[in-house]
C-alpha positions in Angstrom: -93.4 85.9 76.2 -96.8 85.2 76.8 -97.9 87.9 74.4 -95.7 86.5 71.5 -97.1 82.9 72.4 -100.6 84.0 72.1 -99.9 85.9 68.8 -98.3 82.7 67.4 -101.3 80.8 68.3 -103.6 83.2 66.5 -101.5 83.2 63.5 -101.8 79.3 63.6 -105.5 79.3 63.7 -106.1 82.2 61.2 -105.7 80.0 58.1 -108.3 77.6 59.3 -110.9 80.3 60.1 -112.4 80.2 56.6 -112.3 76.3 56.5 -114.2 76.1 60.0 -116.8 78.8 58.7 -117.2 76.8 55.4 -117.6 73.6 57.5 -120.2 75.3 59.9 -122.1 76.5 56.7 -122.3 73.2 55.2 -123.4 71.6 58.5 -126.0 74.5 59.0 -127.4 74.0 55.5 -127.7 70.3 55.9 -129.6 70.7 59.4 -131.9 73.2 57.7 -132.7 71.0 54.9 -133.1 67.9 57.3 -135.5 70.0 59.2 -137.7 70.7 56.1 -136.8 74.2 55.5 -135.7 75.7 52.0 -137.4 73.0 50.3 -139.8 75.4 48.6 -137.0 77.5 47.4 -135.4 74.4 45.9 -138.7 73.4 44.2 -139.3 77.0 42.8 -135.8 77.2 41.3 -136.0 73.8 39.5 -139.6 74.7 38.3 -138.2 78.1 37.0 -135.2 76.3 35.2 -137.4 73.8 33.5 -139.6 76.5 32.2 -136.6 78.6 30.9 -134.5 75.9 29.0 -135.1 76.0 25.3 -133.4 73.4 23.2 -130.3 75.4 22.0 -129.6 76.6 25.8 -130.1 72.9 27.0 -127.4 71.8 24.5 -125.0 74.5 25.5 -125.6 73.8 29.2 -124.9 70.0 28.7 -121.8 70.7 26.9 -120.6 73.1 29.6 -121.7 70.7 32.4 -118.8 68.3 31.3 -116.6 70.7 32.9 -117.5 69.2 36.1 -117.4 65.6 35.1 -114.7 64.2 37.6 -114.1 60.5 36.2 -114.7 61.4 32.5 -112.7 64.7 32.4 -111.2 66.0 35.5 -109.2 63.0 36.8 -107.9 62.0 33.3 -106.8 65.5 32.7 -105.2 65.7 36.1 -103.5 62.3 35.7 -102.0 63.1 32.3 -100.5 66.3 33.8 -99.2 64.5 36.9 -97.5 61.9 34.6 -95.9 64.5 32.5 -94.4 66.5 35.4 -93.3 63.3 37.0 -91.7 62.1 33.8 -90.0 65.6 33.2 -88.8 66.0 36.8 -88.2 62.2 37.3 -90.1 62.5 40.5 -93.1 60.9 42.3 -94.4 63.9 43.9 -96.7 65.1 41.0 -98.4 61.6 41.4 -98.9 62.3 45.0 -100.8 65.3 44.4 -103.1 63.3 42.0 -103.4 60.6 44.5 -104.2 62.9 47.5 -107.0 64.6 45.6 -108.4 61.2 44.6 -108.6 60.0 48.1 -109.7 63.1 49.5 -112.7 63.5 47.1 -113.5 59.7 47.4 -113.8 59.7 51.2 -115.8 62.8 51.4 -118.2 63.4 48.4 -119.4 59.9 47.8 -120.0 58.8 51.7 -122.0 62.2 52.2 -124.1 61.5 49.4 -124.9 58.1 50.3 -125.5 58.9 54.1 -127.7 62.1 53.3 -129.9 60.1 50.9 -131.4 62.8 48.9 -133.2 62.3 45.5 -132.6 64.5 42.5 -135.2 66.7 40.8 -135.7 64.1 38.3 -136.9 61.5 40.9 -140.7 60.9 40.3 -141.2 59.0 43.6 -142.7 60.6 46.9 -140.9 63.1 49.1 -138.2 63.8 46.4 -137.0 67.0 48.2 -136.3 65.6 51.6 -133.0 64.4 53.1 -132.9 60.8 54.4 -135.6 60.0 51.7 -136.9 56.4 52.5 -138.4 55.9 49.0 -135.3 56.7 47.1 -132.2 54.4 47.2 -128.8 53.9 45.2 -128.0 56.1 42.5 -131.5 57.7 42.9 -130.5 59.0 46.2 -127.3 60.7 45.8 -128.1 64.3 45.0 -126.6 66.1 48.1 -124.1 67.4 48.0 -123.5 68.1 44.3 -120.4 66.0 43.4 -120.2 68.0 40.1 -119.5 71.2 42.0 -117.5 70.0 44.7 -115.2 67.8 42.3 -114.8 70.9 40.1 -113.6 73.0 42.9 -111.0 70.3 44.1 -109.7 69.0 40.7 -109.4 72.5 39.0 -107.3 73.6 42.0 -105.0 70.3 41.3 -105.0 71.0 37.5 -103.7 74.6 38.1 -100.9 73.3 40.5 -99.9 70.7 38.0 -100.0 72.9 34.9 -97.6 75.4 36.6 -95.3 72.8 37.5 -95.3 71.6 34.0 -94.7 75.1 32.6 -91.8 75.2 35.1 -90.3 72.1 33.9 -90.3 73.5 30.4 -88.8 76.8 31.5 -92.0 78.6 30.5 -93.6 81.3 32.4 -96.4 80.1 34.9 -99.7 81.2 34.6 -100.4 84.9 35.4 -102.3 85.1 38.7 -105.4 86.2 37.1 -105.1 83.4 34.7 -104.4 81.1 37.6 -107.5 82.4 39.6 -109.7 82.2 36.6 -108.8 78.3 36.1 -109.6 77.5 39.6 -113.0 79.8 39.8 -114.6 79.9 36.3 -115.2 76.2 35.5 -116.7 75.5 39.1 -118.9 78.6 38.7 -120.0 77.3 35.2 -120.6 73.8 36.7 -122.8 75.4 39.6 -125.0 77.2 37.0 -125.3 74.3 34.6 -125.8 71.6 37.1 -128.8 73.7 38.8 -130.3 74.9 35.5 -130.3 71.4 34.1 -132.0 70.3 37.2 -129.4 67.6 37.9 -129.5 69.0 41.2 -131.6 71.1 43.7 -129.9 74.4 44.1 -129.1 73.8 47.7 -127.3 70.7 46.5 -125.0 72.9 44.5 -124.6 75.3 47.5 -123.4 72.4 49.6 -121.1 71.1 47.0 -119.7 74.8 46.7 -119.0 74.7 50.4 -117.6 71.2 50.5 -115.5 71.9 47.5 -114.1 75.0 48.9 -112.9 73.1 51.9 -111.3 70.3 49.9 -109.4 72.7 47.7 -108.4 74.8 50.5 -107.1 71.6 52.2 -105.2 70.5 49.2 -103.6 74.0 48.4 -102.1 73.9 51.8 -99.8 70.9 51.4 -96.2 71.6 50.7 -95.9 69.0 48.2 -92.1 69.5 47.4 -91.5 69.5 51.1 -93.3 66.4 52.3 -90.5 64.0 53.8 -90.2 61.0 51.6 -87.8 57.9 51.8 -85.0 57.7 49.4 -86.1 56.3 46.2 -84.5 54.7 43.1 -82.8 57.3 40.9 -83.6 60.1 43.5 -87.5 59.9 42.5 -88.2 61.7 45.9 -86.7 64.9 44.5 -88.8 68.2 44.3 -90.9 68.8 41.2 -91.6 72.5 41.2 -95.1 71.9 42.7 
């Protein structure tokens, strides 16, 4: 009995091992940067990017970087998909997916940016590389972690879930596993490259956004959206939605 209980305990922890490792990585990177390390790497990468960005490449990078625009692109797309699935299934559950992603990204990414107080490469004041920069304030001190990268990871996971739910509601085949994985991986990878190459962020900002975004998307993917207990709603709007 004790062996079985121990096995169940290990199984219960196993899904969270990766999340804990990602969180530890984020904390470790933040501590290292706050201690003044890796700043030279950030400066070298930003310098190289600025010297290897001809105009045609710059235009392409700017266009591709829109793949990580949370408020202008990702949230509107996710909201439209959630509304379509909610309408077709007559269920509020797709809207819960959108709401959960919105709240989770809102209470994590923004507050961390404000607290850690790091300027972007474009900042022309002193100590532009350091965390907790006393010379940068407001929007000038919100570079770490990269919201573009973190938002992309969280929202493309949501978009993939909602797109599959929409296809099910239309009696169409869902995305093939490779396509589903590509939708969740390729856009964030592109955003990581573009936001660093455009020097919108230091490369360690992008790495931190990657670690944070992976935590967020993994948390969202664990939620059994169709099995969340809901009170009885008018017209049975608490029904499953094929999520």
